[in-house]
C-alpha angles and dihedrals in degrees: 000000000000125000092264092057096257129115114272121244089242091056091050089053091049091051093048091049090051091049091049091051093052093042091054092046095049094046097046097093092050093047091048092051093046091052092048090050094048096041103050099159137047088247091057092049093048091047092048094048090050094047093103101123098305119133122261093251092055094045090046091053092049092049096042095238137105124278090241089061090052092050091049092048091047091056091052093046092049091048091051091044098240088115135034126224117250117199113214133169106281099021147325133305133186131239119202117240096206134039110229094223091053090061095043100260115135114235106230125224113233113243114228114262093200112148115250090240090065094054114089115248092237090060093048092049093049090052095044097050123058116230093254092059092049091053092052092056 
C-alpha cells in the first residue's frame, strides 16, 4: 500500500499481470479448439500463421492457394476474431491474433506442388526404387 492508504501503481500492474496470466491459461483450450475448427487444412494453418501483415499474394504463395482464397479466409477470420483487420494502401489485410505454436498447434510445412513433368527422371527413379534394388541392377 502507498503512504496514503491506497494501492500503489506497481501493485496494480502486478495484479493485472497475474490476471492476464490466468486468463490466458484458462482460455487456451478454447482458443486452440477454435483455431483447429477454423483452420482444417495445412493450407489454412500456413496461411493463418503467415497472416502477419503480408499481402494476400505473398500469403497465398506460401500456403499454395489462390489469393482469392486468402481474402475469403481473412474475412472469416476477422469476423470470428482470430485475426484483426489491417488497413493498407490499396485494401485490407489480416493479422493473426494468435501464433499457432503458442497454443500447441504444429505449423505444417507445405509440400511442393511441382508437376511430375518438371522433376528430372533421375530423381523420380531414385525415389521409386529402394537402394537394394538399385544395387542389384
